[in-house]
N, C-alpha and C positions, 0 to 999 in steps of 0.2 A: 135581453132575454125575454121571450114572450111568455104568455100565461101557461101554455102547455109545458114548457121546459121548467118553469117554476114549480108547477104541481108535481111533475115527475121527480124533480130534485128533492122536494119536500117529502114525497112518498118514500123515495129511496133512503133518505136520511132517517125517517121514522122507522122503517123496516130494519135498518142497520142498528139503530139504537135499541129496538126491542130484542133483536137477536143477541146483541151484546149483553143486555141485561139477563136474558134467559141463560146464556152460557155462564155468566158469573153466578147466577142463582144455583144452577144445577152442579157446577163444579166446586164452588167455594163456600157457598152459604147453605148447603143442604144440611138438614138436621141429622145428628148421628143416630145410628140404630140403637135400640135399647135392648139390653140383655140382663139376666139375673145371675147372681153369684151367692151361693150358700155360705156366707161368711161364718155364721154361727156353727154350722155343722163342721166346717173346716177347722175352726178354732177348737171345738170340743174334741175332735179327733186328735189334735195335737196335745191337748191337756191329758187325754187318756193315755197317749203314748209316753208323755213325760212322767206320768204317775207310775208307770211300769219300770222306769229307769232309776238306778241308784245314783242320783246326782247331788252335788252340793248346791247350796243356794246360789252361789256365783255361777255355776254351770247352768243351772235352771234359768237364771236371769239372762245369761248370754244366749241361751237357746231361744227364749221368748223374744229377745231383741232381734235375733237373726230372723225369726219367723215374721215379726212385724215388718222388718225391712224387705223381706222376700215377698210378702203379700203385697206391699206397696209397689214393688217392682213388677211383679207378675200381672197385677191388675192394670198398671199403667201401660205395660207392653201390649197386653191384650186390647185395651182401649185404643191405643195408637194404631196397631196393625189392622184392626177390624173397623175402625171409624165408629166405635161404639161407646155409649155411656153405660156404665155398669151400676145396677141397683141391687141392693141386698134383697134376697128372696122374700122375707116377710113384708117388704114394702109393696109387693106386687101380688094382686089377687090371682090373676091368670092372664095368659095370652102372650107372654114374652119368652123367647128362647132362653134356655139355661146354659150358661157358659162355664158352669162349675167344673166339669171334668177337664176342660182345656186349661183353665186357670190353675186347678190343683196339680195337673201334670207339670206345668211350668214351675209352680211353687215347689214341687218335689225336687225338680232339677236344681233350683236355686238353693234349697236347703242342703242338698247333697254337696253342691259346690262349696257352700260355706263351711261344711264340716270337714272338708279336705284341707282347709287352710291351717 
């Protein structure tokens, strides 16, 4: 192999390595998007709704437990489907999109499904 072929082979190898690293970076290692969720407002709304209901302590505890599980599920589903990390609204001053309506919609579906059991 002469010098010209060696240089061509080395340049091709370098370009392929750089291209492979770029593909890995953009497809697998990219940072998730950041969004906010108003957890406090959502929880306060539940507390107001529970206060209006005539429930026993056991029923109230079961509803809170279902809410907790539903919030965990709804936020995990949102994060997975959108490739996002979710931050609570008070932790962010400005500049991030608000995912509260979407998460609350899914949360309502989960809560309704849980009450049908």
